[in-house]
Steps between C-alpha positions, in 0.01 A plus 500: 500500500655827389443817694588866468547722806405866455567799723366807321661834591152641575488287818707529816834317494447136604696338779581135425188437289348591163188711469380299200570147381370381163482127431564521128391149400143555630502883497414515867580826680569503873526830687648536847303667776494872431507770762451877494856586396586709197787443256738689732419258784302761697179420688200667337203620705616438855182460707279532190353165393348639179834647384682180587245289312532727197879457507469120526274490192741730315783261591296202378446682171875557464574136583246374246628743235851359544354159408304640204162491678252743654254502791229415243663164412 
């Protein structure tokens, strides 16, 4: 089973993991747990659940885009 690890620059720098792994033989995309950190590694929306949730969905969009997918897929 071949896989491709992706760490798009639009997400915070990973520490000993990959944000996105694509299993190329079955075109399965796996995304690590995302948190409310921006590309600079800064917490977004401290104490503001709505802002943090928005950042998480933005991060998921970036992760999916790196794999050639969107939130609509």
